[in-house]
C-alpha positions, 0 to 999 in steps of 0.5 A: 500500500505504501508503494501505491501511495508513493506513486500517487501524484501530488494532487491526490494528497491535497485538500479534497475541497480544492482537489478532490481525492478520487472516489475509489480511495474514499468511502461515502460518509454515513448518513449520521455523520456530523455535518455530512462530515468532512471528518467522516469523509477524510477518515474513511480512506480505505486501509491506507494510513499513510495516505490519511496522514498525508491528507491530514497534514495537508488539511492542516496547512490548507486550513492555516492558509485559509484562516490566514486570509482573515488574519491581520498578519496574513499568510506567511510571506505576505503582509496585507494592506492596513484598513486605511492607507494614504497613497503619499504617506511615507509611514504607510509605505513602511507599513506596506513594506515598500521601503526595504531599507527601513530599519524596522524593529517591531511589527504586529497586527496593529503597530509597526516600529522603526528607526527614523532616517535621521535619528536624534540619538542612537536607538531613536524609534518611531512607533506608528499604528498600521492604519493611517491615523493623522493625529491624536484627535483622530485616534479612537480609544481602542487603538490608543490602548493598543498603541500605549501598550506597545509603546510601554513594552518597546520603551523597555526594549530600548532601555535594554538595548541602549542602556540610556541615562533617560528616555523621552516619549514624544508625540506631536500633532500639527506642523506647529508642534513639529509633526513632519509626517501626518501619520500619528507616531510616537518617538522613543528617544533614549537620552544621554548627557550631552547628546544632540537633542538639547532641552525640549522645554523653554527655560522660563515663561511669564504668563500673567496669572489671569491668563492661566486662570482663564485657561484653567477654568475653560479646560476644567469645564471641557474635562468634566464633559469627558468624565472628569470631576 
């Protein structure tokens, strides 16, 4: 029987739902078999355990391939386009793996992390959602939770890899806030004394107390609308 199996062409051991096993090698499922039973159909290979093992292994692989069509990570070797993309966005190109020289460090079904072309310090990493989300005001709470979770995990990775003295986590929105790419991103910037970053805050401000009180009251009012006390 093994000699017979060895002589079968490859098509005969693929998933029967795609390339059917010839009827001569299979008994029809019993009337009471579950669902009309794929299981019954494939376990009915007549006196041929080697052929059954081949079919079973192929069924598993075909099932993985089929489910991969619906997985955010896709089938091995392929990476699906995110749900929303922007044609001219450089970060969307990186998400789609269209820039092979990118120094990518992390990827999952929701987030990609990579070095910028000109890092502020060694280890400077950008964390971006795979979907094209322009800024924080376009970010929903579920996506924000995923982004924050991965940012926290990657901050530990940056610390372990670079052993910095400190770390800046920076997220900018709008050109005036130095957002140069309109695709939401978080900067993880490891810091050392005397590095090229310099201070990121003004040394001193002199806003009148009345202005600070006015903004304070307006902001407190808006915060109560989102559940604050």
